[in-house]
NUVO-438017 format. One line per field, with one value per residue: residue number from 1; x, y, z of N, C-alpha, C in turn. Coordinates in nm, 2 decimals, always signed. Example, Ala and Ser with C-alpha at 12.3 -4.5 7.8 and 13.67 -1.06 7.14 Angstrom:
// residues 2
num [1, 2]
n.c1 [+1.32, +1.28]
n.c2 [-0.57, -0.22]
n.c3 [+0.78, +0.71]
ca.c1 [+1.23, +1.37]
ca.c2 [-0.45, -0.11]
ca.c3 [+0.78, +0.71]
c.c1 [+1.32, +1.29]
c.c2 [-0.33, +0.00]
c.c3 [+0.78, +0.79]
This chain:
// residues 150
num [1, 2, 3, 4, 5, 6, 7, 8, 9, 10, 11, 12, 13, 14, 15, 16, 17, 18, 19, 20, 21, 22, 23, 24, 25, 26, 27, 28, 29, 30, 31, 32, 33, 34, 35, 36, 37, 38, 39, 40, 41, 42, 43, 44, 45, 46, 47, 48, 49, 50, 51, 52, 53, 54, 55, 56, 57, 58, 59, 60, 61, 62, 63, 64, 65, 66, 67, 68, 69, 70, 71, 72, 73, 74, 75, 76, 77, 78, 79, 80, 81, 82, 83, 84, 85, 86, 87, 88, 89, 90, 91, 92, 93, 94, 95, 96, 97, 98, 99, 100, 101, 102, 103, 104, 105, 106, 107, 108, 109, 110, 111, 112, 113, 114, 115, 116, 117, 118, 119, 120, 121, 122, 123, 124, 125, 126, 127, 128, 129, 130, 131, 132, 133, 134, 135, 136, 137, 138, 139, 140, 141, 142, 143, 144, 145, 146, 147, 148, 149, 150]
n.c1 [+0.08, +0.19, +0.40, +0.24, +0.10, +0.30, +0.44, +0.19, +0.21, +0.46, +0.42, +0.22, +0.34, +0.56, +0.37, +0.35, +0.31, +0.50, +0.47, +0.23, +0.10, +0.16, -0.06, -0.35, -0.52, -0.83, -1.15, -1.19, -0.95, -0.65, -0.42, -0.21, -0.07, -0.01, +0.15, +0.30, +0.21, +0.34, +0.27, +0.00, -0.34, -0.42, -0.19, -0.17, -0.41, -0.36, -0.17, -0.25, -0.49, -0.32, -0.19, -0.39, -0.50, -0.28, -0.29, -0.55, -0.50, -0.29, -0.27, -0.10, -0.01, +0.07, +0.18, +0.22, +0.38, +0.42, +0.63, +0.66, +0.87, +1.04, +1.09, +1.34, +1.34, +1.45, +1.46, +1.42, +1.31, +1.10, +0.96, +0.89, +0.73, +0.51, +0.40, +0.32, +0.10, -0.05, -0.14, -0.03, -0.05, -0.16, -0.23, -0.27, -0.11, +0.10, +0.21, +0.27, +0.43, +0.61, +0.65, +0.82, +0.88, +1.06, +1.06, +1.19, +1.38, +1.53, +1.55, +1.46, +1.27, +1.24, +1.03, +0.94, +0.72, +0.72, +0.62, +0.66, +0.92, +1.08, +1.04, +1.09, +1.37, +1.60, +1.85, +1.72, +1.52, +1.69, +1.83, +1.59, +1.56, +1.81, +1.87, +1.62, +1.44, +1.56, +1.75, +1.53, +1.42, +1.60, +1.59, +1.35, +1.14, +0.91, +0.68, +0.72, +0.95, +0.81, +0.65, +0.78, +0.91, +0.72]
n.c2 [-0.14, +0.13, +0.16, +0.22, +0.44, +0.61, +0.61, +0.70, +0.99, +1.04, +1.06, +1.25, +1.45, +1.47, +1.55, +1.82, +2.13, +2.42, +2.62, +2.64, +2.78, +3.05, +3.15, +3.36, +3.39, +3.23, +3.28, +3.26, +3.39, +3.34, +3.44, +3.28, +2.99, +2.66, +2.47, +2.24, +2.10, +2.15, +2.29, +2.23, +2.27, +2.42, +2.59, +2.71, +2.85, +3.04, +3.17, +3.29, +3.45, +3.63, +3.75, +3.84, +4.06, +4.20, +4.32, +4.46, +4.65, +4.82, +4.81, +4.68, +4.39, +4.10, +3.78, +3.42, +3.15, +2.82, +2.60, +2.26, +2.29, +2.52, +2.40, +2.42, +2.71, +3.03, +3.12, +3.38, +3.52, +3.38, +3.45, +3.72, +3.69, +3.56, +3.73, +3.91, +3.78, +3.68, +3.92, +4.05, +4.27, +4.47, +4.65, +4.92, +5.04, +4.87, +4.76, +4.47, +4.17, +3.90, +3.58, +3.33, +2.99, +2.72, +2.38, +2.15, +2.22, +2.37, +2.68, +3.01, +3.32, +3.67, +3.88, +4.21, +4.46, +4.75, +4.96, +4.94, +4.92, +5.13, +5.12, +4.83, +4.73, +4.55, +4.46, +4.44, +4.27, +4.05, +3.98, +3.92, +3.67, +3.56, +3.58, +3.51, +3.35, +3.14, +3.00, +2.90, +2.69, +2.52, +2.35, +2.26, +2.39, +2.53, +2.67, +2.85, +3.01, +3.15, +3.24, +3.43, +3.58, +3.71]
n.c3 [+0.01, +0.06, -0.11, -0.35, -0.30, -0.27, -0.51, -0.68, -0.56, -0.65, -0.92, -0.94, -0.85, -1.05, -1.26, -1.24, -1.41, -1.45, -1.62, -1.67, -1.43, -1.56, -1.67, -1.70, -1.38, -1.29, -1.13, -0.75, -0.58, -0.41, -0.18, -0.05, -0.22, -0.26, -0.42, -0.39, -0.18, +0.10, +0.31, +0.61, +0.60, +0.83, +0.86, +0.64, +0.61, +0.81, +0.74, +0.51, +0.60, +0.76, +0.56, +0.40, +0.60, +0.59, +0.34, +0.34, +0.52, +0.43, +0.20, +0.04, -0.16, -0.08, -0.19, -0.15, -0.30, -0.36, -0.51, -0.68, -0.88, -1.08, -1.32, -1.49, -1.57, -1.50, -1.17, -1.09, -1.32, -1.38, -1.16, -1.19, -1.46, -1.33, -1.16, -1.33, -1.47, -1.30, -1.18, -0.94, -0.69, -0.83, -1.15, -1.15, -0.93, -0.88, -0.62, -0.54, -0.36, -0.43, -0.29, -0.38, -0.39, -0.49, -0.42, -0.48, -0.64, -0.50, -0.42, -0.42, -0.44, -0.44, -0.57, -0.63, -0.67, -0.90, -0.76, -0.50, -0.49, -0.36, -0.04, +0.00, -0.12, -0.33, -0.15, +0.10, +0.03, -0.03, +0.20, +0.39, +0.29, +0.31, +0.58, +0.73, +0.62, +0.47, +0.69, +0.80, +0.63, +0.63, +0.85, +0.76, +0.85, +0.69, +0.74, +0.96, +0.84, +0.61, +0.75, +0.90, +0.74, +0.58]
ca.c1 [-0.02, +0.26, +0.46, +0.15, +0.09, +0.45, +0.40, +0.09, +0.27, +0.57, +0.36, +0.14, +0.45, +0.63, +0.29, +0.34, +0.39, +0.51, +0.42, +0.06, +0.07, +0.17, -0.19, -0.44, -0.61, -0.98, -1.25, -1.13, -0.79, -0.59, -0.26, -0.11, -0.07, +0.08, +0.12, +0.37, +0.17, +0.43, +0.17, -0.10, -0.43, -0.42, -0.11, -0.21, -0.51, -0.31, -0.08, -0.37, -0.52, -0.22, -0.15, -0.55, -0.48, -0.18, -0.36, -0.67, -0.43, -0.17, -0.29, +0.02, -0.04, +0.19, +0.16, +0.32, +0.36, +0.52, +0.56, +0.79, +0.99, +0.98, +1.12, +1.48, +1.33, +1.55, +1.34, +1.37, +1.24, +0.96, +0.84, +0.83, +0.62, +0.41, +0.34, +0.23, +0.01, -0.18, -0.16, -0.03, -0.03, -0.27, -0.17, -0.24, -0.01, +0.21, +0.25, +0.29, +0.53, +0.56, +0.77, +0.83, +0.99, +1.07, +1.13, +1.28, +1.50, +1.60, +1.55, +1.36, +1.28, +1.12, +1.01, +0.87, +0.66, +0.78, +0.55, +0.73, +1.08, +1.16, +1.00, +1.18, +1.48, +1.65, +1.89, +1.63, +1.46, +1.78, +1.86, +1.49, +1.58, +1.93, +1.90, +1.51, +1.38, +1.67, +1.76, +1.40, +1.40, +1.71, +1.52, +1.21, +1.03, +0.89, +0.59, +0.80, +1.03, +0.74, +0.57, +0.87, +0.96, +0.63]
ca.c2 [-0.01, +0.25, +0.20, +0.26, +0.57, +0.68, +0.60, +0.81, +1.09, +1.09, +1.09, +1.38, +1.57, +1.49, +1.61, +1.95, +2.19, +2.56, +2.70, +2.67, +2.92, +3.17, +3.19, +3.46, +3.30, +3.27, +3.23, +3.30, +3.42, +3.31, +3.49, +3.14, +2.89, +2.56, +2.34, +2.15, +2.03, +2.16, +2.36, +2.21, +2.34, +2.53, +2.67, +2.77, +2.94, +3.13, +3.27, +3.35, +3.54, +3.75, +3.85, +3.96, +4.15, +4.33, +4.40, +4.55, +4.79, +4.87, +4.80, +4.61, +4.27, +3.98, +3.62, +3.32, +3.05, +2.72, +2.46, +2.15, +2.30, +2.60, +2.35, +2.51, +2.83, +3.11, +3.16, +3.54, +3.57, +3.30, +3.51, +3.81, +3.65, +3.51, +3.84, +3.98, +3.69, +3.70, +4.07, +4.07, +4.41, +4.55, +4.74, +5.08, +5.08, +4.78, +4.73, +4.36, +4.14, +3.73, +3.48, +3.20, +2.89, +2.58, +2.30, +2.03, +2.31, +2.42, +2.77, +3.08, +3.46, +3.75, +3.98, +4.34, +4.53, +4.89, +5.04, +4.93, +4.94, +5.22, +5.06, +4.69, +4.72, +4.42, +4.41, +4.41, +4.12, +3.93, +4.00, +3.85, +3.55, +3.46, +3.58, +3.48, +3.26, +3.01, +2.91, +2.79, +2.61, +2.41, +2.31, +2.20, +2.47, +2.62, +2.77, +2.95, +3.06, +3.20, +3.35, +3.52, +3.64, +3.80]
ca.c3 [+0.00, +0.08, -0.23, -0.43, -0.24, -0.29, -0.67, -0.70, -0.50, -0.72, -1.04, -0.92, -0.87, -1.19, -1.37, -1.24, -1.54, -1.38, -1.71, -1.64, -1.37, -1.62, -1.73, -1.60, -1.30, -1.31, -1.02, -0.64, -0.59, -0.27, -0.16, -0.03, -0.31, -0.20, -0.53, -0.36, -0.05, +0.20, +0.44, +0.64, +0.60, +0.95, +0.85, +0.52, +0.65, +0.91, +0.64, +0.43, +0.71, +0.76, +0.43, +0.38, +0.67, +0.54, +0.22, +0.38, +0.59, +0.36, +0.01, -0.04, -0.17, -0.05, -0.24, -0.15, -0.39, -0.33, -0.62, -0.65, -0.96, -1.20, -1.45, -1.58, -1.58, -1.41, -1.07, -1.08, -1.42, -1.36, -1.06, -1.25, -1.53, -1.26, -1.10, -1.43, -1.51, -1.17, -1.15, -0.79, -0.64, -0.92, -1.27, -1.10, -0.79, -0.90, -0.50, -0.47, -0.35, -0.46, -0.24, -0.48, -0.34, -0.57, -0.33, -0.54, -0.71, -0.38, -0.50, -0.36, -0.49, -0.36, -0.65, -0.56, -0.77, -0.90, -0.66, -0.36, -0.47, -0.24, +0.07, -0.03, -0.22, -0.36, -0.08, +0.17, +0.01, -0.03, +0.35, +0.43, +0.23, +0.36, +0.72, +0.79, +0.54, +0.45, +0.80, +0.86, +0.56, +0.63, +0.94, +0.70, +0.91, +0.57, +0.79, +1.03, +0.74, +0.52, +0.86, +0.97, +0.58, +0.52]
c.c1 [+0.09, +0.35, +0.35, +0.14, +0.23, +0.46, +0.29, +0.15, +0.37, +0.52, +0.29, +0.24, +0.54, +0.54, +0.26, +0.42, +0.39, +0.46, +0.27, +0.03, +0.10, +0.06, -0.26, -0.52, -0.76, -1.03, -1.17, -0.99, -0.75, -0.46, -0.14, -0.15, +0.03, +0.09, +0.21, +0.32, +0.26, +0.34, +0.09, -0.20, -0.45, -0.32, -0.12, -0.30, -0.47, -0.23, -0.16, -0.42, -0.45, -0.20, -0.27, -0.54, -0.39, -0.24, -0.43, -0.58, -0.35, -0.19, -0.17, -0.02, +0.09, +0.13, +0.27, +0.31, +0.46, +0.50, +0.69, +0.90, +0.94, +1.07, +1.22, +1.45, +1.41, +1.44, +1.28, +1.27, +1.09, +0.85, +0.80, +0.69, +0.51, +0.34, +0.26, +0.11, -0.11, -0.22, -0.13, +0.01, -0.09, -0.18, -0.13, -0.12, +0.11, +0.27, +0.23, +0.43, +0.52, +0.69, +0.74, +0.93, +0.96, +1.13, +1.22, +1.40, +1.59, +1.64, +1.43, +1.39, +1.21, +1.12, +0.93, +0.84, +0.72, +0.75, +0.59, +0.86, +1.17, +1.17, +1.07, +1.25, +1.50, +1.74, +1.83, +1.57, +1.56, +1.83, +1.73, +1.51, +1.69, +1.93, +1.74, +1.45, +1.45, +1.71, +1.64, +1.38, +1.49, +1.65, +1.39, +1.13, +0.99, +0.77, +0.65, +0.87, +0.92, +0.66, +0.66, +0.94, +0.85, +0.58]
c.c2 [+0.11, +0.25, +0.22, +0.42, +0.67, +0.68, +0.71, +0.97, +1.16, +1.12, +1.21, +1.48, +1.59, +1.56, +1.74, +2.02, +2.37, +2.63, +2.73, +2.75, +3.05, +3.21, +3.25, +3.35, +3.35, +3.24, +3.33, +3.29, +3.38, +3.35, +3.37, +3.02, +2.80, +2.47, +2.22, +2.05, +2.03, +2.21, +2.28, +2.30, +2.48, +2.65, +2.79, +2.88, +3.06, +3.23, +3.37, +3.47, +3.66, +3.81, +3.90, +4.08, +4.27, +4.41, +4.50, +4.67, +4.86, +4.85, +4.72, +4.46, +4.17, +3.86, +3.53, +3.23, +2.95, +2.62, +2.40, +2.21, +2.43, +2.55, +2.39, +2.62, +2.90, +3.15, +3.32, +3.59, +3.50, +3.36, +3.61, +3.83, +3.62, +3.62, +3.91, +3.91, +3.69, +3.82, +4.11, +4.23, +4.50, +4.66, +4.88, +5.12, +4.98, +4.76, +4.60, +4.29, +3.98, +3.67, +3.36, +3.12, +2.77, +2.49, +2.22, +2.11, +2.37, +2.59, +2.86, +3.22, +3.52, +3.87, +4.09, +4.41, +4.67, +4.97, +5.03, +4.90, +5.00, +5.17, +4.92, +4.67, +4.57, +4.38, +4.38, +4.26, +4.03, +3.91, +3.91, +3.71, +3.48, +3.48, +3.53, +3.34, +3.10, +2.94, +2.81, +2.69, +2.47, +2.32, +2.25, +2.25, +2.57, +2.72, +2.89, +3.05, +3.16, +3.30, +3.47, +3.66, +3.73, +3.89]
c.c3 [-0.01, -0.04, -0.34, -0.39, -0.30, -0.46, -0.72, -0.65, -0.61, -0.85, -1.05, -0.92, -0.97, -1.28, -1.36, -1.34, -1.47, -1.49, -1.72, -1.55, -1.43, -1.67, -1.63, -1.51, -1.32, -1.16, -0.86, -0.62, -0.44, -0.27, -0.10, -0.13, -0.31, -0.31, -0.47, -0.22, +0.08, +0.34, +0.48, +0.62, +0.72, +0.89, +0.72, +0.51, +0.73, +0.84, +0.55, +0.52, +0.74, +0.65, +0.38, +0.48, +0.65, +0.42, +0.26, +0.45, +0.55, +0.21, -0.07, -0.02, -0.16, -0.10, -0.22, -0.25, -0.40, -0.46, -0.63, -0.77, -1.02, -1.33, -1.54, -1.60, -1.45, -1.29, -1.06, -1.19, -1.44, -1.29, -1.13, -1.33, -1.45, -1.21, -1.19, -1.46, -1.42, -1.14, -0.99, -0.78, -0.72, -1.04, -1.22, -1.02, -0.81, -0.77, -0.45, -0.46, -0.39, -0.39, -0.29, -0.41, -0.42, -0.47, -0.39, -0.61, -0.61, -0.38, -0.42, -0.42, -0.42, -0.49, -0.60, -0.68, -0.77, -0.80, -0.51, -0.34, -0.37, -0.10, +0.10, -0.13, -0.22, -0.24, +0.05, +0.15, +0.02, +0.12, +0.43, +0.40, +0.34, +0.51, +0.81, +0.71, +0.53, +0.58, +0.84, +0.78, +0.57, +0.73, +0.91, +0.80, +0.82, +0.64, +0.86, +0.94, +0.67, +0.63, +0.87, +0.82, +0.55, +0.64]
């Protein structure tokens, strides 16, 4: 039974196509999108509530996207395209941030919209990754790393 479950899980992860994410989203949109199945439902909901509260109080939209892989794409370029496709931060203000984690690739990126570059410059985003998120990911505590990073 465990072997069958492992095969199904491996097949599901292998069928993930990151390019499908670059299509405009339809329907209800969430700020936390875990396509790699890393977070528990409670963790996902707690992060979602936090990010919605930030959006409501500041109009800054932070989105977290966890994928198995970016499929050989450059993670930074992929993240910029993802932000455009999904409209994170809105076209008018362009004040969105996307934290993209590609688990199997062992890569992550923070992309900041032009409207927030003064408040969150690249050097600060890099510091958040290196000093806050990565140490937690090394301990496999994705929830804490994402929570503290956002």
